C-alpha positions as CSV (number, residue, x, y, z in Angstrom):
1,M,14.2,-52.6,96.4
2,S,16.8,-51.1,94.4
3,E,16.2,-49.5,90.8
4,V,19.5,-50.7,89.8
5,Q,18.8,-54.4,91.2
6,H,16.1,-54.6,88.5
7,K,17.2,-52.2,85.7
8,G,16.3,-55.0,83.4
9,M,12.6,-55.0,84.6
10,I,12.3,-51.4,84.1
11,T,13.8,-50.9,81.0
12,V,11.3,-53.6,80.0
13,S,8.2,-51.4,81.1
14,I,8.8,-48.2,80.1
15,M,10.0,-49.4,76.4
16,L,6.6,-51.1,76.3
17,A,4.7,-48.1,76.7
18,T,7.3,-46.6,74.5
19,I,6.3,-48.9,71.7
20,I,2.6,-48.9,72.0
21,Q,2.9,-44.9,71.6
22,A,5.2,-45.0,68.7
23,L,3.4,-47.6,67.0
24,D,0.3,-45.3,67.2
25,G,1.1,-43.0,64.9
26,T,1.2,-44.7,62.2
27,I,-0.3,-48.0,62.9
28,A,-3.8,-46.5,62.0
29,N,-3.0,-45.1,58.7
30,V,-3.6,-48.6,56.7
31,A,-6.6,-48.9,58.5
32,L,-8.6,-45.9,57.5
33,P,-10.5,-47.0,54.2
34,H,-12.2,-49.9,56.7
35,M,-12.9,-47.3,59.5
36,Q,-14.1,-45.0,57.0
37,G,-16.4,-47.5,55.3
38,S,-17.3,-49.0,59.2
39,L,-18.2,-45.5,60.4
40,S,-19.9,-44.2,57.4
41,A,-17.6,-41.1,57.3
42,S,-16.6,-39.3,54.5
43,Q,-12.4,-39.5,53.0
44,D,-12.2,-35.5,54.4
45,Q,-14.1,-36.5,57.6
46,I,-12.0,-40.0,58.0
47,T,-8.8,-38.1,58.6
48,W,-9.4,-36.6,61.4
49,V,-8.4,-39.8,63.4
50,L,-5.3,-39.3,62.4
51,T,-5.5,-35.2,63.5
52,S,-7.4,-35.4,66.5
53,F,-3.9,-37.8,67.6
54,I,-1.3,-36.1,66.6
55,V,-2.4,-32.6,67.6
56,A,-3.9,-33.8,70.8
57,A,0.1,-35.6,71.5
58,V,2.0,-32.3,70.3
59,I,-0.1,-29.8,72.4
60,A,0.2,-32.3,75.9
61,T,3.8,-32.8,75.3
62,P,5.2,-29.7,77.1
63,L,2.6,-30.4,80.1
64,T,5.2,-33.4,81.0
65,G,7.5,-31.4,83.3
66,W,5.2,-29.7,85.4
67,L,2.9,-32.5,86.2
68,C,6.3,-35.0,86.7
69,D,7.1,-31.8,88.4
70,R,3.9,-31.5,90.8
71,F,2.6,-35.3,90.9
72,G,6.0,-37.1,90.6
73,Q,7.5,-39.0,87.7
74,K,6.6,-42.4,88.5
75,R,2.9,-40.9,89.1
76,I,2.4,-39.6,85.9
77,F,3.7,-42.3,84.7
78,L,1.5,-44.5,85.7
79,M,-1.1,-42.8,84.9
80,S,-0.3,-42.4,81.8
81,V,0.0,-45.9,80.7
82,A,-3.4,-46.4,81.9
83,G,-5.2,-43.4,80.3
84,F,-3.5,-44.4,77.0
85,T,-4.8,-47.8,77.4
86,I,-8.3,-47.3,78.6
87,A,-7.9,-44.9,75.4
88,S,-7.1,-47.5,73.2
89,V,-10.2,-49.5,73.9
90,L,-12.1,-47.2,73.4
91,C,-11.1,-46.5,70.3
92,G,-12.0,-50.0,69.0
93,L,-15.4,-49.7,70.8
94,S,-16.5,-46.7,68.9
95,M,-19.4,-47.4,66.7
96,S,-19.1,-43.5,65.3
97,L,-17.0,-40.6,64.0
98,G,-17.2,-38.5,67.0
99,Q,-16.9,-41.5,69.1
100,I,-13.2,-42.1,67.6
101,V,-12.0,-38.8,67.5
102,V,-12.7,-38.1,71.1
103,A,-11.3,-41.6,71.7
104,R,-8.0,-40.7,69.7
105,L,-7.8,-36.8,71.4
106,L,-7.8,-39.2,75.0
107,Q,-4.8,-41.3,73.4
108,G,-3.2,-38.5,72.4
109,V,-3.5,-36.5,75.8
110,F,-2.0,-39.8,77.8
111,G,0.1,-40.6,75.1
112,A,2.2,-37.6,75.2
113,A,4.1,-38.2,78.2
114,L,5.2,-41.7,77.2
115,V,8.0,-41.2,75.1
116,P,9.6,-38.5,77.4
117,L,9.5,-40.1,80.5
118,S,10.8,-43.2,79.2
119,Q,14.1,-41.3,77.8
120,A,14.2,-39.8,81.5
121,T,13.5,-42.9,83.2
122,L,16.7,-44.8,81.8
123,L,19.1,-41.6,82.0
124,D,17.7,-41.4,85.6
125,I,18.7,-45.7,86.6
126,N,21.5,-45.0,84.7
127,P,25.3,-43.9,85.5
128,R,26.5,-41.5,83.0
129,E,29.3,-44.0,81.5
130,K,25.6,-45.8,80.5
131,H,23.8,-43.1,78.7
132,G,25.1,-44.2,75.7
133,S,24.2,-47.6,75.9
134,A,20.5,-46.5,77.9
135,M,19.8,-44.5,74.5
136,A,20.3,-47.0,72.2
137,V,17.9,-49.3,73.7
138,W,15.8,-45.9,74.0
139,G,16.1,-45.2,70.2
140,M,15.0,-48.6,69.6
141,G,12.1,-48.5,70.8
142,V,11.0,-45.0,69.6
143,M,12.0,-45.9,65.8
144,I,10.5,-49.6,65.8
145,G,7.2,-47.4,66.1
146,P,7.2,-45.4,62.8
147,I,9.1,-48.8,61.0
148,L,6.9,-51.3,62.1
149,G,3.2,-49.6,62.4
150,P,2.5,-49.7,58.9
151,T,2.9,-53.3,58.4
152,L,1.7,-54.1,62.0
153,G,-2.1,-52.1,61.7
154,G,-2.3,-53.6,57.6
155,W,-1.9,-57.7,58.9
156,L,-4.2,-56.8,62.0
157,T,-6.7,-54.8,59.6
158,D,-6.7,-57.7,56.9
159,S,-6.5,-61.0,59.5
160,Y,-9.4,-59.4,61.6
161,N,-10.5,-56.1,61.6
162,W,-9.0,-52.7,62.1
163,R,-10.6,-52.5,66.0
164,W,-7.4,-54.8,66.6
165,V,-5.1,-52.4,65.8
166,F,-6.4,-50.6,69.0
167,F,-7.1,-53.7,70.9
168,I,-3.5,-54.8,71.0
169,N,-2.5,-52.0,73.2
170,V,-4.1,-53.3,76.1
171,P,-2.3,-56.5,76.8
172,V,0.7,-54.2,76.3
173,G,-0.3,-51.7,78.0
174,A,-0.9,-54.0,80.9
175,L,2.5,-55.7,81.7
176,A,3.8,-51.7,81.2
177,F,1.7,-50.7,83.7
178,Y,2.3,-53.9,86.2
179,G,6.0,-53.6,85.7
180,I,6.2,-49.8,86.3
181,W,4.3,-50.4,89.3
182,R,6.0,-52.9,90.5
183,Y,9.7,-51.8,90.2
184,I,9.9,-47.9,89.8
185,K,10.7,-46.1,93.0
186,A,8.7,-43.6,93.6
187,T,10.6,-40.2,94.6
188,P,9.0,-36.7,95.8
189,A,8.7,-34.0,93.5
190,P,11.3,-31.7,93.8
191,R,10.2,-28.2,93.4
192,K,6.5,-28.0,93.2
193,M,6.7,-25.1,90.5
194,R,3.3,-23.0,90.2
195,F,0.8,-23.4,86.9
196,D,1.5,-20.7,84.0
197,A,-1.9,-20.8,82.9
198,F,-1.4,-18.4,80.0
199,G,2.0,-19.8,79.3
200,F,0.5,-22.5,78.4
201,I,-2.2,-21.7,76.5
202,T,-0.4,-19.4,74.4
203,L,2.0,-21.9,73.4
204,S,-1.0,-24.7,73.2
205,L,-2.6,-22.5,70.7
206,A,0.9,-21.9,69.0
207,I,1.3,-25.4,69.0
208,G,-2.2,-26.7,68.2
209,A,-2.4,-23.9,65.4
210,L,0.9,-25.0,64.1
211,Q,0.1,-28.4,64.0
212,M,-3.3,-27.8,61.8
213,L,-1.6,-25.8,59.2
214,L,0.5,-28.3,58.6
215,D,-1.9,-31.4,58.5
216,R,-4.8,-29.5,56.4
217,G,-2.4,-27.1,54.6
218,E,-1.9,-28.9,51.3
219,Q,-5.8,-30.0,51.5
220,N,-6.9,-26.5,51.7
221,D,-4.2,-25.3,49.4
222,W,-2.2,-23.4,51.8
223,F,-2.7,-19.9,51.8
224,G,-5.4,-20.1,49.2
225,S,-8.0,-20.6,52.3
226,T,-9.0,-18.8,54.6
227,E,-8.7,-21.3,57.3
228,T,-4.6,-21.4,56.8
229,W,-4.5,-17.7,57.4
230,V,-6.3,-17.9,60.6
231,E,-4.3,-20.7,61.5
232,A,-1.5,-18.5,60.2
233,I,-2.6,-15.5,62.3
234,L,-3.5,-17.7,65.6
235,L,-0.1,-19.1,65.5
236,A,2.3,-16.1,65.0
237,L,0.0,-14.0,68.0
238,S,-0.1,-17.4,70.6
239,F,4.1,-18.0,69.9
240,A,4.7,-14.0,70.3
241,Y,2.7,-13.6,73.7
242,F,4.1,-17.0,75.0
243,V,7.8,-15.5,73.9
244,G,7.0,-12.1,75.4
245,H,5.6,-13.7,78.6
246,T,8.1,-16.3,79.1
247,L,11.0,-13.7,79.2
248,T,9.3,-11.6,81.6
249,T,8.2,-13.7,84.0
250,A,11.1,-14.6,86.8
251,P,12.8,-18.3,86.5
252,G,10.4,-21.3,88.1
253,K,7.7,-19.5,86.8
254,S,7.0,-19.8,83.7
255,F,5.2,-22.7,82.0
256,L,9.1,-22.9,79.8
257,D,11.8,-22.8,82.1
258,Y,14.0,-20.9,80.0
259,R,16.9,-21.9,81.9
260,L,17.2,-24.9,79.6
261,L,17.9,-23.0,76.7
262,K,21.4,-20.9,78.2
263,N,22.6,-24.7,77.9
264,A,24.4,-24.5,74.9
265,N,24.4,-28.6,74.3
266,Y,21.1,-28.9,75.1
267,V,19.9,-26.3,72.1
268,S,22.7,-28.0,69.9
269,G,20.7,-31.3,70.4
270,L,17.8,-29.7,69.8
271,M,18.8,-28.6,66.3
272,F,19.7,-31.5,65.5
273,I,16.5,-33.7,66.2
274,F,14.7,-31.5,64.4
275,I,16.6,-32.2,61.6
276,V,16.6,-36.0,62.4
277,G,12.5,-35.5,62.6
278,L,12.1,-33.6,59.0
279,V,14.4,-36.5,57.2
280,L,13.2,-39.7,58.7
281,F,10.0,-39.1,59.5
282,A,9.7,-37.0,55.7
283,T,11.2,-40.2,54.0
284,R,8.8,-42.7,55.4
285,A,6.2,-40.2,54.1
286,L,7.5,-40.9,50.4
287,T,8.6,-44.4,49.9
288,P,5.9,-46.0,50.4
289,T,3.4,-43.9,48.7
290,M,5.8,-44.1,45.4
291,L,6.1,-47.8,45.4
292,Q,2.2,-48.5,46.0
293,G,1.4,-45.5,43.9
294,L,4.0,-45.4,40.7
295,M,5.5,-49.3,40.9
296,G,1.3,-50.9,42.1
297,Y,3.0,-52.9,45.0
298,P,0.2,-54.5,47.1
299,A,0.5,-52.6,50.7
300,A,1.8,-55.6,52.4
301,V,4.8,-56.1,50.2
302,A,6.0,-51.8,50.6
303,G,6.0,-52.7,54.3
304,L,8.4,-55.6,54.1
305,V,10.9,-53.7,51.3
306,T,10.6,-50.6,54.0
307,A,11.4,-52.7,57.2
308,P,14.5,-53.7,56.8
309,S,15.6,-50.0,57.4
310,G,14.6,-50.8,61.1
311,L,17.5,-53.6,61.1
312,G,19.9,-51.1,60.0
313,T,18.6,-48.8,62.7
314,M,18.9,-51.4,65.4
315,I,22.2,-52.6,64.2
316,A,24.0,-49.6,64.3
317,M,22.2,-48.4,68.2
318,L,23.6,-51.5,69.4
319,V,26.8,-51.0,68.4
320,V,27.6,-47.1,68.4
321,G,25.5,-47.2,72.6
322,R,29.4,-48.6,73.0
323,L,31.1,-46.3,71.1
324,V,29.6,-43.3,72.9
325,G,32.1,-41.6,75.3
326,K,35.0,-43.3,73.5
327,F,34.9,-41.3,70.9
328,D,33.9,-37.3,70.0
329,V,30.2,-37.5,70.0
330,R,30.5,-35.1,67.0
331,L,32.6,-37.7,64.7
332,L,29.6,-40.2,65.7
333,L,27.0,-37.6,64.2
334,G,29.0,-36.4,61.6
335,T,29.3,-40.3,60.2
336,G,25.9,-41.1,60.7
337,F,24.4,-37.6,58.9
338,A,27.4,-38.3,56.1
339,I,25.5,-42.1,56.1
340,T,22.5,-40.9,55.9
341,A,22.9,-37.9,53.1
342,F,24.4,-41.1,51.1
343,S,21.3,-43.4,51.8
344,L,19.4,-39.9,50.5
345,W,21.6,-39.4,47.1
346,Q,20.8,-43.0,46.4
347,M,17.0,-42.0,46.6
348,S,17.8,-39.5,44.1
349,H,18.4,-42.1,41.6
350,Y,15.8,-44.2,41.9
351,T,13.7,-44.8,38.5
352,L,10.2,-45.7,37.6
353,V,12.0,-49.4,37.0
354,L,13.9,-51.0,40.8
355,S,14.4,-54.4,41.7
356,R,13.8,-54.6,45.3
357,S,17.3,-54.8,46.4
358,D,17.4,-51.4,45.2
359,I,14.7,-50.5,47.4
360,V,16.3,-52.3,50.2
361,W,19.6,-51.6,51.1
362,P,19.3,-47.5,50.4
363,G,16.7,-48.0,53.2
364,V,19.4,-50.2,55.2
365,I,21.9,-47.8,54.6
366,Q,19.7,-45.1,55.8
367,G,18.7,-47.1,59.1
368,L,22.5,-47.7,60.0
369,G,23.0,-43.8,59.2
370,L,20.1,-42.5,61.6
371,G,21.0,-45.1,64.2
372,L,24.3,-43.7,64.5
373,V,23.3,-39.8,64.6
374,F,20.1,-40.7,67.3
375,V,22.1,-42.2,70.1
376,P,25.2,-40.1,70.2
377,L,22.7,-36.8,70.1
378,S,20.4,-38.0,72.8
379,A,23.6,-39.1,74.9
380,A,24.8,-35.7,74.0
381,T,22.1,-33.3,74.5
382,F,21.4,-34.5,78.5
383,A,24.7,-34.9,79.3
384,T,25.0,-31.3,80.9
385,L,21.4,-31.2,82.0
386,A,20.7,-31.4,85.6
387,P,18.4,-34.5,86.8
388,E,15.8,-32.6,88.4
389,M,15.4,-30.6,84.9
390,R,15.2,-34.0,82.7
391,A,11.8,-34.5,82.8
392,E,10.8,-30.9,81.5
393,G,14.0,-31.4,78.8
394,T,12.8,-34.6,77.8
395,A,9.5,-33.5,76.9
396,I,10.8,-30.6,74.8
397,Y,12.8,-33.0,73.2
398,S,10.4,-34.9,71.9
399,L,8.1,-32.0,70.9
400,I,11.1,-30.3,68.4
401,R,11.0,-34.2,67.5
402,N,7.4,-34.2,66.6
403,I,7.5,-30.9,64.7
404,G,10.6,-31.4,62.6
405,S,8.7,-34.5,61.4
406,S,5.3,-32.8,60.7
407,I,6.9,-30.0,58.8
408,G,9.0,-32.1,56.8
409,I,6.7,-34.9,55.8
410,A,3.9,-31.4,54.9
411,L,6.9,-30.0,53.2
412,V,7.9,-33.0,50.7
413,Q,4.0,-33.4,50.4
414,T,3.0,-30.2,49.0
415,L,6.7,-30.0,46.7
416,L,5.7,-33.8,45.4
417,V,2.0,-32.5,44.3
418,R,3.1,-29.2,43.0
419,N,6.2,-30.8,40.6
420,T,4.3,-33.4,39.3
421,Q,2.1,-30.4,38.4
422,T,5.2,-28.4,37.0
423,M,6.4,-31.5,35.4
424,H,3.9,-33.0,34.1
425,A,3.0,-29.3,32.0
426,S,6.7,-29.3,31.2
427,L,6.2,-33.0,29.7
428,A,3.1,-32.3,27.9
429,E,4.3,-28.9,26.2
430,K,7.2,-31.2,24.2
431,I,4.7,-33.7,22.7
432,N,4.0,-32.1,19.2
433,I,1.0,-33.1,18.2
434,A,1.7,-32.8,14.9
435,N,3.6,-35.7,14.7
436,P,1.7,-38.3,12.4
437,A,3.0,-41.2,14.4
438,L,1.8,-39.4,17.4
439,L,-1.3,-38.7,15.7
440,D,-1.7,-42.6,14.8
441,N,-1.4,-43.5,18.1
442,V,-3.4,-41.4,20.1
443,A,-6.8,-41.5,17.7
444,T,-8.7,-42.6,20.5
445,T,-9.7,-41.6,24.2
446,D,-8.3,-44.4,25.5
447,A,-4.7,-44.1,23.8
448,A,-4.7,-40.7,25.0
449,N,-5.8,-40.9,28.1
450,L,-3.2,-44.1,28.4
451,L,-0.5,-41.6,27.3
452,N,-1.5,-38.8,29.7
453,N,-1.5,-41.4,32.7
454,E,2.1,-42.5,31.8
455,L,2.9,-38.6,31.7
456,T,1.6,-38.5,35.3
457,R,3.9,-41.6,36.0
458,Q,6.8,-40.0,34.6
459,A,6.0,-36.6,36.4
460,S,5.4,-38.0,39.6
461,M,9.0,-39.8,39.9
462,V,10.6,-37.0,38.7
463,A,9.0,-35.0,41.9
464,Y,9.5,-37.9,43.7
465,V,13.8,-37.5,42.9
466,N,13.3,-33.8,43.7
467,D,12.2,-34.3,47.3
468,F,14.8,-37.4,47.8
469,W,17.9,-34.7,46.9
470,L,15.9,-31.5,49.2
471,M,16.2,-34.3,51.9
472,T,20.1,-35.1,50.7
473,L,20.9,-31.3,51.3
474,L,19.2,-30.5,54.2
475,T,21.6,-33.8,56.2
476,L,25.0,-32.3,53.9
477,A,24.2,-28.7,55.5
478,V,23.7,-29.8,59.1
479,I,26.8,-31.6,59.2
480,P,28.9,-28.1,59.9
481,L,27.0,-27.3,62.0
482,L,28.3,-30.2,64.6
483,I,30.9,-27.5,65.7
484,L,28.2,-26.5,67.8
485,M,28.4,-29.1,70.1
486,R,30.8,-29.3,73.1
487,P,32.0,-32.5,73.5
488,A,30.7,-33.4,77.2
489,A,33.6,-35.6,78.0
490,K,36.1,-32.9,77.9
491,Q,33.5,-31.0,80.6
492,A,33.9,-31.1,84.3
493,P,31.0,-32.0,86.7
494,A,30.5,-28.7,88.4
495,D,30.9,-26.9,84.9
496,A,28.0,-29.4,83.8
497,A,25.5,-28.8,86.7
498,H,26.3,-24.9,86.3
499,A,25.6,-25.0,82.7
500,A,22.6,-26.8,83.0
501,M,20.6,-24.3,86.0
502,D,23.0,-21.3,85.3
């Protein structure tokens, strides 16, 4: 049975697996209030439904390369899909907070390998000249999850109940499992690397501490709390031990094969995907809260006006997949980053009075820009990487993207809260209580409260605009760094293999 002959079925199967994993990063968010009442949890406790999934996925992602090396890529893919689907059922059946947190931990552990393995598989079954089109398909699967997650989650919760947010994974997971089992050819594990327990433990502690610090930092007033200090110290010590251990261990025997970091294109790709993760998910986190909190949009309507950005992404990916290999990848990336920066500049001019088209079109333009970035970036990053290193390479690539998104969300949310407080104080200073007109209008407590609420709205809008300006500047700042990326088309095959394995 030829994989090339069944390339279409393989692509469909692995993209189904990618979509359910990408969806579950955001689909549960809108169902949290319903879960909170059903599971008798406090607002602080229910956030562990999200945190447990994210932390488990981030820690387990670096294991993908070693697991595939030890047990084979197809076997790990099947185990991941099956485990994720079963964990989804357990989430839907949970009757207490403890049960759903454990089930979400399992979801994160089993789902961690799905995105990097789908990327590696698409690269494996397509010739080099088709890698651009393959990455376009993969990118659509990765992007569609964060975009459709809140809308689909809200519809399922309102139409049925929150448990269907998890049960929806069962038929999709079953189809993905069958397709992978039926059409992907099993290959022997190539290298049989030994497991570096010390490297894995120190890296896991560092990543877990970073994720906990970012997820709970704002809630804990950052370094005003003992928990944040403990997480920061654990992060610094664990990462220092991991780096020292990796550099003093022979290649092939450490948990991270640092020969990956000698590939200039791959390292450049990691830097750029970090920025993409930071900008994409930070913006996705800002816009819905702005629409619902300041402009009174219902959750469903907020989802509808932000969803068209996914249309822009898909259009761009379909087009740019055919352009990769015909144009200098740096030109495509530069164009994509410039379009993304333009859309963020448009968002930086938002006010409290916006039509729906004012929200939809910048989102569509941003989707076009990110689509132009995502596909050529993925193709160029792995263009010079040896096939046997793809599983580990794609795992690190996904890890860096997730870390970028976590840092981006934490950054913009922290700046949003603090800038709102600063602007509120600044605006309040300009209100002169000696003004007779003001005294007449705020003579009652209700009037004073209304004035304070309006000041808060105005201050919050300024804080959102400042965040969009920050994202604009970060996106523009990365464009000059494109010179670091070497065009893959100018690199000979022998050169490529040497660069990947040296």
